[in-house]
Each structure stands twice: as structure tokens, then as C-alpha cells.
C-alpha positions in Angstrom: 336.0 78.7 149.0 332.5 79.2 150.3 331.2 77.4 147.2 333.5 74.4 147.6 335.3 75.1 144.4 338.8 73.6 144.2 341.8 75.4 142.6 341.7 73.0 139.7 338.0 73.6 139.1 338.6 77.4 139.2 341.5 77.1 136.7 339.2 75.0 134.5 336.5 77.7 134.6 339.0 80.5 133.8 340.4 78.6 130.8 337.0 77.8 129.5 335.9 81.4 129.8 338.9 82.5 127.7 336.9 80.9 124.8 333.8 83.0 125.3 334.0 85.2 122.2 330.3 85.9 121.8 327.0 85.9 123.8 327.0 82.2 123.4 328.5 79.8 125.9 332.2 78.8 125.4 332.9 75.4 123.9 336.6 74.5 124.1 337.5 70.9 123.7 338.6 68.9 126.7 341.9 68.2 124.9 342.6 72.0 124.6 341.9 72.6 128.2 343.9 69.6 129.3 346.9 70.8 127.2 346.7 74.3 128.7 346.5 72.9 132.2 349.2 70.3 131.5 346.9 67.5 132.8 345.0 64.6 131.3 341.6 64.9 129.6 340.3 62.6 132.3 341.3 65.1 135.0 339.6 67.9 133.1 336.4 65.8 133.0 336.7 65.3 136.7 336.9 69.0 137.3 333.8 69.6 135.1 331.9 66.8 136.9 332.8 68.3 140.2 331.4 71.6 139.2 328.3 70.0 137.8 327.7 68.0 141.0 327.9 71.2 143.0 325.3 72.7 140.8 327.7 75.4 139.5 328.0 74.3 135.8 325.7 73.1 133.1 327.1 71.2 130.2 325.3 70.9 126.9 326.5 68.1 124.7 326.6 69.0 121.0 326.2 66.5 118.1 326.6 67.1 114.3 324.9 64.6 111.9 328.0 64.6 109.7 330.9 65.0 112.2 329.5 63.3 115.2 330.2 64.6 118.7 331.4 68.2 119.0 332.9 69.9 122.0 330.4 70.6 124.7 329.0 74.0 125.7 329.9 75.1 129.2 327.4 77.4 131.0 328.8 78.9 134.2 325.6 80.9 134.9 324.9 78.8 138.0 328.4 79.6 139.4 327.9 83.4 138.7 324.5 83.4 140.4 325.9 81.6 143.4 328.7 84.2 143.7 326.2 87.0 143.6 324.1 85.3 146.3 327.2 85.2 148.5 327.8 88.9 148.1 324.1 89.8 148.7 
């Protein structure tokens, strides 16, 4: 709450982090997250945009020369750093 994160944004983060299978950042599709949250892709984009505007999420767009746009990489390092600062 001290960081201004909404319940929806927190659920979005939790679901994204379920796709973190390696040291790399997770990259689930918006459609996958929307389906799991039972909401629209537009609402998922709103949650991601809210976290970005609060400086708690970095999103890296990925493109493939043959397939076009791929799912984005979600880096929650700024959120984790903010949580640590709250505790310290």
C-alpha cells in the first residue's frame, strides 16, 4: 500500500512472476495474463502502465524479424528495490 500498488497490479505482478523460469525476466503474453485474471487485455495493459508510471516496472518490447512482435519482457526489479527501501 505504501507504494501505491493496487490489488489488480499486484495480481498482475504475481501472475507474471509465475512465468519466471530462469534468470531472465518473465515474458507471458497479455492474452495469457488476461485469461488467468478473467479480464480484458486492455485492463492488463492498464495495470502494466500503472506500474510503469509509478516507476515499479520496466517493460522491454521484443521483436523478431520473421514473426514480428513477441511478448514483452517484464522486469520487476524496481518494485523489489522499492520494497527493500521500505523495510530499511
